[in-house]
All heavy atoms as an XYZ file, in Angstrom:
875
protein
N      89.374    105.030    125.813
C      89.533    105.854    124.641
C      89.699    104.936    123.432
O      90.435    103.970    123.477
C      90.771    106.752    124.831
C      90.915    107.788    123.780
S      92.358    108.950    123.916
C      92.714    109.072    125.618
N      89.034    105.273    122.371
C      89.082    104.497    121.143
C      90.366    104.766    120.358
O      91.001    105.804    120.520
C      87.881    104.847    120.255
C      86.546    104.515    120.861
C      86.293    103.021    120.971
O      86.717    102.280    120.059
O      85.692    102.600    121.964
N      90.709    103.846    119.468
C      91.906    103.968    118.636
C      91.935    105.298    117.904
O      92.956    105.990    117.873
C      91.963    102.801    117.634
C      93.009    102.982    116.573
C      94.340    102.709    116.850
C      92.667    103.430    115.304
C      95.317    102.889    115.870
C      93.632    103.600    114.328
C      94.968    103.323    114.619
N      90.805    105.688    117.302
C      90.754    106.908    116.507
C      91.107    108.132    117.354
O      91.835    109.020    116.899
C      89.362    107.090    115.879
C      88.975    106.008    114.896
C      88.415    104.744    115.558
O      88.090    104.758    116.770
O      88.323    103.732    114.855
N      90.584    108.185    118.581
C      90.870    109.307    119.468
C      92.344    109.326    119.859
O      92.974    110.391    119.912
C      90.000    109.209    120.722
C      88.527    109.358    120.455
C      87.706    109.043    121.699
O      88.106    109.459    122.801
O      86.675    108.375    121.561
N      92.897    108.150    120.119
C      94.310    108.059    120.483
C      95.191    108.488    119.312
O      96.186    109.182    119.499
C      94.660    106.638    120.905
C      93.997    106.210    122.191
C      94.333    104.759    122.467
C      93.483    104.181    123.565
N      93.762    102.751    123.760
N      94.804    108.085    118.110
C      95.565    108.449    116.922
C      95.545    109.964    116.725
O      96.579    110.575    116.445
C      95.016    107.728    115.687
C      95.771    107.919    114.387
C      97.226    107.478    114.518
C      95.086    107.153    113.260
N      94.392    110.581    116.906
C      94.289    112.044    116.794
C      95.194    112.712    117.827
O      95.919    113.659    117.513
C      92.843    112.500    117.009
C      91.926    112.196    115.856
C      90.498    112.588    116.200
C      89.529    112.052    115.165
N      88.127    112.308    115.533
N      95.148    112.210    119.057
C      95.969    112.762    120.132
C      97.455    112.633    119.784
O      98.228    113.564    119.966
C      95.662    112.029    121.436
C      96.470    112.488    122.618
C      96.163    111.671    123.859
O      95.185    110.942    123.924
N      97.008    111.802    124.853
N      97.831    111.488    119.278
C      99.219    111.237    118.910
C      99.681    112.187    117.803
O     100.748    112.795    117.895
C      99.367    109.781    118.458
C     100.745    109.325    118.036
C     101.726    109.423    119.197
C     100.684    107.902    117.511
N      98.866    112.335    116.779
C      99.222    113.201    115.658
C      99.400    114.645    116.130
O     100.332    115.336    115.711
C      98.178    113.095    114.533
C      98.228    111.688    113.899
C      98.392    114.176    113.475
C      97.086    111.384    112.965
N      98.550    115.097    117.047
C      98.618    116.475    117.539
C      99.900    116.752    118.316
O     100.278    117.907    118.466
C      97.402    116.784    118.414
C      96.134    116.969    117.623
C      94.971    117.283    118.531
C      93.682    117.394    117.734
N      92.533    117.667    118.608
N     100.567    115.701    118.811
C     101.822    115.928    119.534
C     102.933    116.410    118.613
O     103.891    117.012    119.080
C     102.308    114.651    120.269
O     102.630    113.633    119.308
C     101.301    114.159    121.263
N     102.792    116.171    117.309
C     103.873    116.496    116.375
C     103.427    117.372    115.203
O     104.243    118.060    114.614
C     104.452    115.184    115.840
C     105.808    115.285    115.250
C     106.393    113.903    115.013
C     107.805    113.974    114.540
N     108.398    112.653    114.371
N     102.150    117.339    114.868
C     101.659    118.057    113.680
C     100.489    118.957    114.046
O      99.601    118.552    114.793
C     101.205    117.070    112.598
C     102.349    116.285    112.014
C     102.692    115.044    112.529
C     103.098    116.787    110.955
C     103.747    114.314    112.005
C     104.154    116.078    110.424
C     104.476    114.841    110.954
O     105.526    114.132    110.440
N     100.503    120.165    113.496
C      99.388    121.090    113.715
C      98.212    120.787    112.794
O      97.075    121.043    113.141
C      99.838    122.538    113.497
C     100.793    122.987    114.572
O     100.689    122.562    115.713
N     101.739    123.835    114.207
N      98.527    120.257    111.615
C      97.480    119.957    110.631
C      97.574    118.503    110.188
O      98.675    117.971    109.994
C      97.639    120.846    109.389
C      97.495    122.316    109.623
C      97.714    123.172    108.364
N      98.606    122.612    107.368
C      98.207    122.191    106.156
N      96.962    122.281    105.792
N      99.089    121.687    105.309
N      96.438    117.872    110.013
C      96.410    116.490    109.536
C      97.004    116.397    108.138
O      97.644    115.408    107.784
C      94.976    115.957    109.512
C      94.319    115.742    110.867
C      92.876    115.285    110.670
C      95.090    114.738    111.684
N      96.801    117.429    107.365
C      97.334    117.448    106.003
C      98.851    117.317    105.970
O      99.410    116.736    105.037
N      99.513    117.854    107.003
C     100.973    117.742    107.066
C     101.402    116.288    107.211
O     102.367    115.848    106.584
C     101.526    118.568    108.225
C     101.311    120.062    108.036
O     101.159    120.498    106.874
O     101.287    120.781    109.049
N     100.691    115.544    108.038
C     101.025    114.127    108.208
C     100.680    113.342    106.944
O     101.458    112.492    106.515
C     100.297    113.520    109.408
C     100.604    112.048    109.651
C     102.075    111.852    110.042
C      99.707    111.471    110.729
N      99.534    113.635    106.358
C      99.156    112.950    105.119
C     100.223    113.182    104.053
O     100.623    112.250    103.345
C      97.792    113.437    104.639
N     100.716    114.408    103.975
C     101.767    114.730    103.015
C     103.053    113.967    103.334
O     103.691    113.407    102.449
C     102.018    116.238    103.066
C     102.763    116.783    101.895
C     102.807    118.308    101.953
O     101.724    118.940    101.878
O     103.919    118.841    102.082
N     103.418    113.929    104.603
C     104.622    113.210    105.032
C     104.522    111.724    104.673
O     105.491    111.105    104.257
C     104.801    113.384    106.542
C     105.810    112.501    107.197
C     107.153    113.152    107.217
C     108.125    112.238    107.946
N     109.413    112.795    108.070
N     103.341    111.155    104.846
C     103.114    109.735    104.568
C     102.828    109.478    103.088
O     102.600    108.345    102.691
C     101.954    109.203    105.402
C     102.289    108.939    106.848
C     103.535    109.217    107.381
C     101.330    108.397    107.677
C     103.830    108.963    108.707
C     101.619    108.129    109.012
C     102.871    108.422    109.523
N     102.807    110.542    102.284
C     102.525    110.434    100.858
C     101.198    109.712    100.624
O     101.111    108.743     99.865
C     103.674    109.729    100.130
C     103.578    109.879     98.629
O     103.038    110.908     98.163
O     104.018    108.956     97.917
N     100.178    110.205    101.338
C      98.853    109.606    101.204
C      97.825    110.711    101.037
O      98.074    111.867    101.341
C      98.517    108.722    102.412
C      98.401    109.456    103.717
S      98.229    108.397    105.188
C      96.721    107.551    104.890
N      96.667    110.344    100.572
C      95.563    111.256    100.369
C      95.015    111.687    101.729
O      94.832    110.871    102.617
C      94.488    110.537     99.549
C      93.417    111.463     99.091
O      92.879    112.249     99.853
N      93.092    111.367     97.810
N      94.717    112.979    101.873
C      94.155    113.494    103.122
C      92.861    112.774    103.492
O      92.631    112.465    104.651
C      93.899    114.997    103.010
C      93.215    115.572    104.221
C      93.944    115.947    105.334
C      91.827    115.716    104.251
C      93.315    116.464    106.457
C      91.197    116.221    105.366
C      91.940    116.595    106.464
O      91.314    117.091    107.578
N      92.029    112.478    102.494
C      90.745    111.827    102.783
C      90.951    110.413    103.338
O      90.179    109.959    104.173
C      89.842    111.800    101.557
O      90.402    111.006    100.547
N      92.007    109.746    102.900
C      92.295    108.419    103.436
C      92.679    108.509    104.916
O      92.198    107.740    105.745
C      93.417    107.758    102.650
C      93.717    106.339    103.085
C      94.853    105.711    102.276
O      95.578    106.400    101.574
N      94.988    104.420    102.390
N      93.527    109.483    105.264
C      93.892    109.688    106.661
C      92.657    110.041    107.481
O      92.463    109.526    108.582
C      94.950    110.792    106.778
C      95.379    111.167    108.199
C      95.948    109.964    108.939
C      96.378    112.304    108.158
N      91.823    110.890    106.923
C      90.586    111.278    107.594
C      89.691    110.063    107.859
O      89.071    109.952    108.916
C      89.847    112.313    106.759
O      88.657    112.703    107.385
N      89.633    109.146    106.904
C      88.840    107.925    107.093
C      89.383    107.094    108.250
O      88.625    106.548    109.043
C      88.819    107.101    105.818
C      87.990    107.706    104.710
C      88.100    106.946    103.398
O      88.798    105.946    103.300
N      87.423    107.448    102.381
N      90.711    106.988    108.364
C      91.316    106.263    109.477
C      90.945    106.909    110.815
O      90.691    106.227    111.795
C      92.842    106.225    109.354
C      93.373    105.333    108.259
C      94.619    105.569    107.713
C      92.652    104.253    107.776
C      95.146    104.758    106.722
C      93.158    103.443    106.785
C      94.404    103.692    106.256
O      94.910    102.883    105.276
N      90.893    108.226    110.811
C      90.557    108.943    112.042
C      89.069    108.892    112.360
O      88.658    109.263    113.448
C      91.022    110.397    111.943
C      92.535    110.578    111.887
C      92.885    112.011    111.556
C      93.181    110.148    113.191
N      88.286    108.421    111.399
C      86.840    108.310    111.609
C      86.364    106.864    111.680
O      85.182    106.589    111.511
C      86.093    109.071    110.518
C      86.225    110.557    110.693
O      86.002    111.081    111.766
N      86.627    111.252    109.641
N      87.292    105.937    111.918
C      86.880    104.567    112.191
C      87.198    103.514    111.162
O      86.967    102.337    111.413
N      87.683    103.905    109.993
C      88.038    102.896    109.001
C      89.242    102.102    109.507
O      90.163    102.648    110.097
C      88.388    103.553    107.659
C      88.729    102.546    106.578
C      89.072    103.222    105.275
C      89.446    102.149    104.260
N      89.977    102.717    103.037
N      89.232    100.801    109.275
C      90.341     99.949    109.706
C      91.619    100.378    109.000
O      91.625    100.612    107.802
C      90.058     98.471    109.398
C      88.856     97.915    110.123
C      89.124     97.824    111.601
C      87.921     97.220    112.303
N      87.963     97.337    113.722
N      92.697    100.466    109.781
C      93.979    100.898    109.221
C      94.732     99.710    108.632
O      94.540     98.574    109.045
C      94.856    101.599    110.277
C      94.199    102.864    110.774
C      95.183    100.678    111.425
N      95.594    100.011    107.695
C      96.404     98.971    107.067
C      97.690     98.768    107.863
O      98.108     99.626    108.636
C      96.747     99.382    105.633
O      97.606    100.509    105.654
N      98.328     97.645    107.628
C      99.624     97.366    108.246
C     100.645     98.405    107.788
O     101.476     98.865    108.574
C     100.106     95.939    107.897
C      99.180     94.889    108.499
C     101.547     95.721    108.335
C      99.145     94.878    110.006
N     100.578     98.790    106.533
C     101.502     99.791    106.003
C     101.359    101.112    106.763
O     102.361    101.764    107.086
C     101.263    100.027    104.502
C     101.615     98.853    103.617
C     100.530     97.777    103.568
O      99.360     98.033    103.948
O     100.861     96.656    103.158
N     100.123    101.495    107.048
C      99.892    102.731    107.795
C     100.456    102.609    109.208
O     101.117    103.520    109.703
C      98.401    103.069    107.830
C      98.100    104.330    108.599
C      98.363    105.571    108.041
C      97.563    104.274    109.873
C      98.097    106.742    108.745
C      97.298    105.434    110.585
C      97.565    106.670    110.012
N     100.229    101.477    109.865
C     100.776    101.279    111.207
C     102.302    101.311    111.202
O     102.915    101.860    112.119
C     100.282     99.962    111.812
C      98.856     99.968    112.355
C      98.486     98.589    112.875
C      98.666    101.016    113.429
N     102.913    100.755    110.175
C     104.371    100.814    110.058
C     104.845    102.261    109.949
O     105.867    102.630    110.536
C     104.860    100.008    108.858
C     104.879     98.527    109.124
O     105.048     98.087    110.256
N     104.708     97.739    108.084
N     104.123    103.071    109.206
C     104.478    104.484    109.085
C     104.335    105.197    110.433
O     105.172    106.026    110.792
C     103.622    105.166    108.020
C     103.962    104.726    106.606
C     103.059    105.389    105.586
C     103.404    104.910    104.181
N     102.570    105.554    103.164
N     103.281    104.868    111.162
C     103.071    105.459    112.498
C     104.224    105.087    113.420
O     104.758    105.927    114.145
C     101.718    104.996    113.102
C     100.540    105.622    112.339
C     101.625    105.317    114.592
C     100.401    107.122    112.501
N     104.631    103.810    113.388
C     105.736    103.344    114.237
C     107.010    104.118    113.918
O     107.740    104.536    114.819
C     105.967    101.826    114.038
C     104.788    101.034    114.599
C     107.272    101.385    114.694
C     104.781     99.579    114.177
N     107.282    104.323    112.637
C     108.498    105.040    112.241
C     108.424    106.524    112.579
O     109.407    107.131    112.985
C     108.758    104.852    110.750
C     109.218    103.457    110.405
C     109.405    103.282    108.916
C     109.753    101.828    108.605
N     109.779    101.572    107.174
N     107.259    107.126    112.417
C     107.105    108.560    112.657
C     107.023    108.889    114.151
O     107.438    109.957    114.583
C     105.857    109.078    111.932
C     105.683    110.561    111.990
C     106.788    111.333    111.280
O     107.486    110.773    110.412
O     106.951    112.524    111.593
N     106.469    107.969    114.933
C     106.305    108.182    116.367
C     106.929    107.008    117.134
O     106.219    106.204    117.750
C     104.816    108.295    116.725
C     104.097    109.404    116.002
C     103.413    109.148    114.820
C     104.094    110.698    116.497
C     102.741    110.167    114.148
C     103.429    111.722    115.833
C     102.756    111.454    114.652
N     108.259    106.867    117.100
C     108.905    105.685    117.693
C     108.711    105.576    119.206
O     108.808    104.486    119.762
C     110.382    105.864    117.343
C     110.547    107.312    117.073
C     109.232    107.789    116.526
N     108.403    106.684    119.854
C     108.193    106.664    121.297
C     106.812    106.141    121.685
O     106.527    105.925    122.857
C     108.393    108.075    121.874
C     107.284    109.062    121.538
C     107.270    109.605    120.104
O     108.182    109.314    119.306
O     106.313    110.333    119.776
N     105.970    105.926    120.712
C     104.592    105.519    120.972
C     104.500    104.048    121.336
O     105.110    103.194    120.715
C     103.710    105.786    119.740
O     103.758    107.167    119.459
C     102.282    105.380    119.986
N     103.723    103.779    122.344
C     103.475    102.423    122.800
C     102.292    101.866    122.002
O     101.167    102.317    122.159
C     103.170    102.459    124.293
C     102.799    101.118    124.860
O     102.908    100.101    124.154
O     102.396    101.084    126.034
N     102.561    100.926    121.125
C     101.484    100.363    120.302
C     100.462     99.616    121.140
O      99.297     99.520    120.757
C     102.059     99.454    119.221
C     102.737    100.172    118.070
C     103.252     99.176    117.046
C     101.814    101.170    117.420
N     100.885     99.080    122.265
C      99.943     98.436    123.167
C      98.868     99.446    123.589
O      97.682     99.154    123.565
C     100.685     97.888    124.391
C      99.817     97.013    125.247
O      99.152     96.117    124.760
N      99.834     97.273    126.533
N      99.291    100.646    123.928
C      98.353    101.708    124.299
C      97.493    102.103    123.103
O      96.282    102.240    123.221
C      99.127    102.927    124.809
C      98.278    104.151    124.931
C      97.418    104.459    125.935
C      98.192    105.227    123.993
N      96.798    105.656    125.680
C      97.259    106.146    124.499
C      98.829    105.497    122.784
C      96.946    107.328    123.832
C      98.511    106.671    122.125
C      97.576    107.580    122.647
N      98.119    102.261    121.954
C      97.405    102.740    120.776
C      96.348    101.758    120.286
O      95.242    102.151    119.934
C      98.403    103.027    119.644
C      97.836    103.610    118.359
C      97.205    104.976    118.606
C      98.924    103.722    117.299
N      96.666    100.479    120.301
C      95.782     99.490    119.681
C      94.754     98.878    120.622
O      93.770     98.316    120.156
C      96.619     98.382    119.038
C      97.520     98.848    117.897
C      98.403     97.713    117.437
C      96.724     99.425    116.761
N      94.957     98.959    121.901
C      93.985     98.372    122.832
C      92.825     99.320    123.068
O      93.011    100.528    123.179
C      94.647     98.041    124.166
C      95.537     96.839    124.078
C      96.063     96.519    125.460
N      96.868     95.333    125.409
C      96.452     94.145    125.828
N      95.256     94.018    126.335
N      97.231     93.101    125.752
N      91.626     98.761    123.207
C      90.443     99.582    123.450
C      90.436    100.178    124.845
O      90.078    101.311    125.045
C      89.158     98.769    123.247
C      88.907     98.472    121.784
O      89.422     99.220    120.931
O      88.212     97.497    121.491
N      90.815     99.386    125.811
C      90.763     99.820    127.200
C      92.156     99.976    127.769
O      92.958     99.061    127.714
C      89.995     98.800    128.049
C      88.545     98.635    127.646
C      87.707     99.859    127.959
O      87.993    100.549    128.946
O      86.771    100.126    127.185
N      92.447    101.124    128.334
C      93.751    101.338    128.955
C      93.892    100.459    130.196
O      94.988    100.082    130.578
C      93.939    102.808    129.310
C      95.324    103.098    129.830
C      96.435    103.001    128.980
C      95.540    103.442    131.144
C      97.699    103.253    129.452
C      96.809    103.694    131.618
C      97.879    103.596    130.762
O      99.146    103.839    131.224
N      92.791    100.094    130.839
C      92.850     99.245    132.028
C      93.353     97.849    131.707
O      93.721     97.111    132.604
C      91.474     99.157    132.693
C      91.083    100.488    133.328
O      91.987    101.274    133.666
O      89.883    100.727    133.474
N      93.376     97.474    130.447
C      93.883     96.164    130.042
C      95.364     96.226    129.689
O      95.851     95.413    128.940
C      93.111     95.650    128.817
C      91.689     95.284    129.168
O      91.398     94.951    130.301
N      90.816     95.370    128.200
N      96.072     97.213    130.247
C      97.486     97.361    129.906
C      98.290     96.140    130.334
O      97.929     95.430    131.260
C      98.060     98.631    130.528
C      98.087     98.601    132.037
C      98.572     99.948    132.565
N      98.491     99.940    134.001
C      97.564    100.534    134.702
N      96.628    101.218    134.097
N      97.559    100.475    136.009
N      99.371     95.948    129.673
C     100.253     94.828    129.954
C     101.391     95.329    130.819
O     101.959     96.387    130.557
C     100.821     94.244    128.635
C     101.848     93.176    128.920
C      99.689     93.701    127.784
N     101.726     94.576    131.840
C     102.846     94.936    132.684
C     103.964     93.935    132.472
O     103.749     92.736    132.472
C     102.430     94.962    134.149
C     101.424     96.068    134.447
C     101.128     96.196    135.920
O     101.990     95.834    136.739
O     100.031     96.649    136.236
N     105.142     94.451    132.245
C     106.320     93.618    132.100
C     107.288     94.052    133.179
O     107.869     95.132    133.094
C     106.941     93.787    130.718
C     106.023     93.337    129.601
C     106.601     93.641    128.235
O     107.684     94.255    128.150
O     105.952     93.262    127.257
N     107.444     93.226    134.186
C     108.295     93.617    135.302
C     107.667     94.794    136.009
O     106.477     94.790    136.288
N     108.455     95.833    136.250
C     107.921     97.006    136.931
C     107.466     98.090    135.959
O     106.879     99.065    136.362
C     108.959     97.605    137.912
C     110.223     98.016    137.176
C     109.240     96.654    139.049
C     111.203     98.796    138.026
N     107.772     97.918    134.679
C     107.381     98.913    133.686
C     105.898     98.761    133.327
O     105.431     97.668    133.069
C     108.218     98.769    132.420
C     109.658     99.179    132.592
C     109.813    100.668    132.831
O     109.092    101.442    132.206
O     110.663    101.029    133.654
N     105.187     99.866    133.298
C     103.792     99.891    132.875
C     103.735    100.738    131.614
O     104.362    101.790    131.536
C     102.890    100.511    133.971
C     101.460    100.623    133.479
C     102.967     99.702    135.247
N     103.016    100.284    130.605
C     102.881    101.065    129.379
C     102.155    102.357    129.693
O     101.181    102.387    130.422
C     102.123    100.264    128.313
C     102.954     99.152    127.753
C     102.783     97.853    128.187
C     103.937     99.410    126.816
C     103.559     96.832    127.693
C     104.719     98.390    126.317
C     104.522     97.109    126.750
O     105.297     96.101    126.248
N     102.641    103.435    129.104
C     102.122    104.755    129.429
C     101.665    105.479    128.178
O     102.091    105.176    127.079
C     103.212    105.579    130.119
C     103.686    104.942    131.406
C     104.832    105.722    131.995
C     105.330    104.991    133.237
N     106.553    105.576    133.736
N     100.829    106.479    128.397
C     100.381    107.350    127.323
C     101.570    108.232    126.926
O     102.309    108.697    127.786
C      99.207    108.221    127.807
C      98.776    109.211    126.747
C      98.042    107.349    128.242
N     101.795    108.435    125.637
C     102.950    109.248    125.235
C     102.842    110.672    125.769
O     101.747    111.214    125.907
C     102.890    109.235    123.716
C     101.504    108.845    123.371
C     100.982    108.027    124.509
N     103.977    111.256    126.062
C     104.029    112.634    126.540
C     104.038    113.580    125.348
O     104.561    113.247    124.290
C     105.308    112.850    127.355
C     105.517    111.963    128.567
C     106.887    112.227    129.168
C     104.437    112.172    129.596
N     103.487    114.765    125.583
C     103.586    115.759    124.517
C     104.939    116.455    124.624
O     105.701    116.224    125.564
C     102.415    116.742    124.559
C     102.417    117.617    125.793
O     103.458    118.010    126.313
N     101.231    117.937    126.280
N     105.259    117.326    123.695
C     106.589    117.945    123.645
C     106.897    118.759    124.893
O     108.016    118.708    125.417
C     106.702    118.819    122.397
C     106.737    118.006    121.121
C     106.736    118.865    119.878
O     106.622    120.082    119.932
N     106.866    118.228    118.726
N     105.926    119.510    125.400
C     106.153    120.312    126.605
C     106.433    119.426    127.816
O     107.292    119.748    128.638
C     104.938    121.206    126.886
C     104.769    122.293    125.833
O     105.786    122.689    125.222
O     103.631    122.740    125.637
N     105.726    118.313    127.925
C     105.952    117.399    129.034
C     107.334    116.754    128.944
O     108.004    116.561    129.956
C     104.866    116.328    129.070
C     103.498    116.877    129.430
C     102.385    115.869    129.192
O     102.410    115.114    128.233
N     101.402    115.873    130.087
N     107.759    116.424    127.741
C     109.083    115.828    127.546
C     110.169    116.826    127.954
O     111.108    116.474    128.666
C     109.276    115.379    126.079
C     108.365    114.188    125.776
C     110.737    115.029    125.807
C     108.301    113.822    124.314
N     110.026    118.067    127.538
C     111.008    119.098    127.876
C     111.060    119.310    129.382
O     112.141    119.389    129.978
C     110.703    120.410    127.129
C     110.967    120.218    125.630
C     111.521    121.571    127.684
C     110.463    121.345    124.763
N     109.903    119.374    130.038
C     109.862    119.556    131.489
C     110.546    118.394    132.207
O     111.308    118.599    133.154
C     108.412    119.707    131.958
N     110.305    117.190    131.751
C     110.930    116.017    132.360
C     112.447    116.048    132.168
O     113.203    115.754    133.092
C     110.335    114.738    131.779
C     110.850    113.493    132.438
C     110.024    112.288    132.058
C     110.547    111.082    132.775
N     109.677    110.541    133.749
N     112.890    116.419    130.963
C     114.321    116.502    130.696
C     114.982    117.563    131.572
O     116.080    117.351    132.104
C     114.572    116.801    129.216
C     114.240    115.625    128.311
S     114.365    116.018    126.555
C     116.105    116.321    126.397
N     114.313    118.691    131.749
C     114.865    119.744    132.597
C     115.007    119.273    134.038
O     116.014    119.528    134.691
C     113.990    121.005    132.523
C     114.099    121.718    131.188
C     113.099    122.847    131.030
O     112.105    122.911    131.783
O     113.314    123.682    130.129
N     114.009    118.553    134.537
C     114.063    118.004    135.889
C     115.206    117.014    136.026
O     115.963    117.050    137.007
C     112.722    117.314    136.240
O     111.670    118.267    136.132
C     112.745    116.741    137.642
N     115.364    116.151    135.043
C     116.448    115.170    135.086
C     117.818    115.846    135.026
O     118.757    115.405    135.707
C     116.302    114.169    133.936
C     115.108    113.213    134.047
C     114.941    112.424    132.753
C     115.271    112.281    135.230
N     117.943    116.913    134.252
C     119.212    117.641    134.175
C     119.557    118.308    135.506
O     120.717    118.293    135.933
C     119.170    118.673    133.055
C     119.305    118.120    131.640
C     119.044    119.213    130.610
C     120.676    117.518    131.423
N     118.567    118.881    136.162
C     118.801    119.487    137.474
C     119.272    118.422    138.460
O     120.240    118.626    139.199
C     117.523    120.199    137.986
C     117.651    120.581    139.449
C     117.234    121.415    137.121
N     118.601    117.285    138.470
C     118.999    116.179    139.352
C     120.422    115.728    139.061
O     121.208    115.482    139.981
C     118.038    115.003    139.217
C     116.669    115.274    139.794
O     116.527    116.254    140.564
O     115.732    114.510    139.480
N     120.764    115.606    137.792
C     122.101    115.167    137.400
C     123.162    116.175    137.853
O     124.199    115.804    138.385
C     122.165    114.971    135.890
C     123.511    114.530    135.311
C     123.927    113.180    135.904
C     123.432    114.438    133.800
N     122.875    117.465    137.666
C     123.820    118.496    138.110
C     124.037    118.431    139.616
O     125.164    118.587    140.089
C     123.313    119.891    137.702
C     123.433    120.173    136.226
C     122.870    121.545    135.876
C     122.904    121.799    134.388
N     122.303    123.086    134.031
N     122.957    118.216    140.379
C     123.084    118.105    141.831
C     123.925    116.897    142.217
O     124.764    116.992    143.120
C     121.695    118.016    142.469
C     120.918    119.309    142.405
C     119.484    119.169    142.902
O     119.069    118.050    143.305
O     118.764    120.190    142.884
N     123.726    115.788    141.541
C     124.503    114.580    141.833
C     125.983    114.792    141.501
O     126.858    114.362    142.255
C     123.960    113.376    141.054
C     122.616    112.903    141.530
C     122.057    111.787    140.670
O     122.793    111.163    139.907
N     120.763    111.540    140.775
N     126.272    115.463    140.400
C     127.664    115.722    140.024
C     128.333    116.694    140.985
O     129.529    116.577    141.265
C     127.731    116.246    138.583
C     127.378    115.228    137.479
C     127.315    115.931    136.132
C     128.390    114.081    137.462
N     127.571    117.658    141.484
C     128.117    118.639    142.425
C     128.478    117.974    143.756
O     129.402    118.416    144.440
C     127.123    119.766    142.640
N     127.767    116.927    144.118
C     128.036    116.217    145.381
C     129.326    115.427    145.327
O     129.923    115.120    146.354
C     126.873    115.276    145.717
C     125.600    116.014    146.083
C     124.416    115.074    146.274
O     124.596    113.847    146.156
O     123.315    115.573    146.529
N     129.795    115.072    144.128
C     130.993    114.227    143.994
C     132.253    114.997    144.084
O     132.591    116.005    143.997
C     130.959    113.441    142.681
C     129.888    112.406    142.706
C     129.926    111.595    141.445
C     128.861    110.506    141.522
N     128.890    109.620    140.422
């Protein structure tokens, strides 16, 4: 997956409209659109992405091929979860925690 596609996917996890993100970043909608259509992004834009989406793995976002992921110890860089996936995971972890506390 290309950077532009990953960026679109990332933005959709938090914003329904691209204009909302452009407004949040205090930038012109057409400039954001250019980034999503292949124009090279600036360091300033990447800094804004990092701040707005702190859970995002830049290794995943910036690399062309996901198969070239970097492994550090047992952790493997992963594609960010959407909001529904995060909630489902949290619910599962809470159930597990309640079961562990009940056993004590």
